[in-house]
N, C-alpha and C positions, 0 to 999 in steps of 0.2 A: 503494500500500499503506499510506503515511503516513497519508493521509486515513482509510482504514479503521480505523486503529488510533487515531484521533484524535489525531494528531501533527501537528506543524507540516508543511506540504507539502514542506519541504526537508530533513526530519530525516535521511533516508537518504543524499541526495546530498551532503550536508555532511560525510559521514563518509569520504567517498571524496577522496584528496589530488589536487591538481592536475596530479600528476605519476602518477596512477594511469594504467594500461593496461587496455584491453579485450582479452580472450582468447577467441577463438572456435574451437571444434573441432568437426568433423564427423566422426561414427562411424557405421558401418555394420555390424551383425552379422547376417549371413547366417544362415537356418535351419540349425540344425546337423544333419548327415547323420545322426548317431546321438545322438539327445537322451537316450536311455536310459544313454549311457556318459558323461554330462556333467552337472556339477553347476551349470553357470553362474558367475557371478561370485560371491566370498564376500560376506556382509553388509557393507555400508559405508555411510558417510555421505557427503553432497555438500558438499564444501568451498567450493564456489563461492557466489556470489550467487544466481544464477537459472541453471536448467538446463531446456531446453525439449526434449522427447521428442515425436517423431512416431509416433503408434501404427500399427504395421502390422497388418492385420487376420489375417495368416498367421502372425504371430510373437507368442507371448505370453511372460510370465514376469517382468514388471515387478511388484514388491511394494514394500510399505512395512510398516514395524513399528511398532505403538504398543502401549505398555505390554506389551511381551513377546509380542505375538502378530502374526503376518505375515498380510497381506491383500493378495489379488491385486488390480491395477488393472485395472479393466474395460476391455475391448477395445472402443472406439467407433471404427470406421474412419473415418480421415483426421483424427482428433482430435489436438490437441496437448496433451500433459500438461506443466504447468509446475511443476518442482520449486523451491521456496524453499529455498536452501542452507543450510548451517551459519552463515554469517555474517549472515543474516537471522532466526536463530532467536529466538523469543521464550520467555522462561522464566516460568513461572507459579509462583509460591510457594505 
């Protein structure tokens, strides 16, 4: 990612301390039996560095917000969606 942003190759890795730890979590959200009675998760940001989502062809609902508009993430069977979390956010002035 650093190279894509024309930064020094070690730009991001230098931001993590030697005592940093890696946390890996696995969640499985089965299809809701009554989706018309559920609102899903409330809108939120991703406070991590990177989140990888495996897209299930039978379960939709992943969205992202840009400039106040919500967009559905397309379902591509067996795809991985990589979310760059808040700690990697780039602010444009």
